[in-house]
N, C-alpha and C positions, 0 to 999 in steps of 0.2 A: 661786240667782242666776243674773240673765240678763242679756247685753248688750242695749241699748235702743240705739236709733238713730231721731237728730233732726235732718234738714236743716238747713245753717247757710249762710247768705249768703255770697257773695263778688262781687267782680267787680275786674276785669282792663282795662289799657288797653294798646297796644302804640306803641309810639315809635320813629319810623324815619325814614331819609334815603333820598334818590332821587336817582339821575345818570343822565340820559337816560331815564326812567322806569324805571331797572329798581333795587331794594332793593340798597342798598351795606352799611347798617347798620340795627340794629334793637335794640330791648331794652324788654322787660314789666315793667310792673308788676301786681302781685296784692294788693288789700285784701282782707283777711282777717279774723277775730275767732275770738275763743276767750272763756275766763270767767273769765280770768285779769286781765284789763282791761277799763274800760266805752271806751278807746280801742280801734281798728283798729292793726295791724303791715302793714308791705308785706313785701311777696318781691318782690326783681327777680332777673329771670331771662331767660335764654339772650340775655346783652348779645352781639354779633356787630360786628365789623365786615369786610367782604370785605378780606383780605390785599394787594389792589393799593391800599387805600383808610389803610392801616395808618397809625400814628406822623401823622395830620394832624390828631387834636385831635376827632376825630369821636365816639370814645368815652366821651372828657371830658366833649364837650358833651351827649351821649345820657345817662350817671351824673347828670350834673348837674339835667337835667330832671327824670327820675326822682325824685331825690330832691326837687324842689317839688312836684312831684305824689304824694308820699307826704306832706310837707307838708301838703298846701293841703286833702288825706285825713282829717288828722287824727290821723294815725299816732305812734304813740310811738316804732317802732325800724322800721328799715329792714335787711332779711336780703339779704345777697347771699354766695352760694357762687360757690366755682371748684377745679377742679380742681388738684391740689399740682405739677404742670407748669406750672401759667400764673403763671412770678414776676412777668411784668410787669404782668400784671392785677393779681396783689397792691400789687405797688408804685403803682398808678394808684387802687387802693382804699383806701389808706392815704392817701396824700397828699391825696384829696377827703376824709378823715376819719373814712371807716371804718376799726375796730379788728381784730386779728384776735383774735375772740372764743370761740371753739369749732371744732368738728370736724362735720363731715357726714357722716349715714349714709345709704347709699344702699341698693334693693333694685330694682336694675330689672327688671319683667313684661314 
């Protein structure tokens, strides 16, 4: 047997907030598809708020907008990952309706 390869399509969008022309907050949404579902799924990545602007609701606004975009794209689920030491981020995600669903494994390349 041999491994075959087939390209699959995906798309992404970056949402961001600027203050005086400087990006101070951002989040990415990638829309992906696999053969398990006819609907795509969303992957939220690199949610970031500059330290000087934290605790002002920008992260909440960005994540809520990502959720809207994922719904608008017909996603059946939205995945968000976070490192263990980011407990405030975990609290935010839980407050916004995410569930602690599993574990992320990563290999830096």
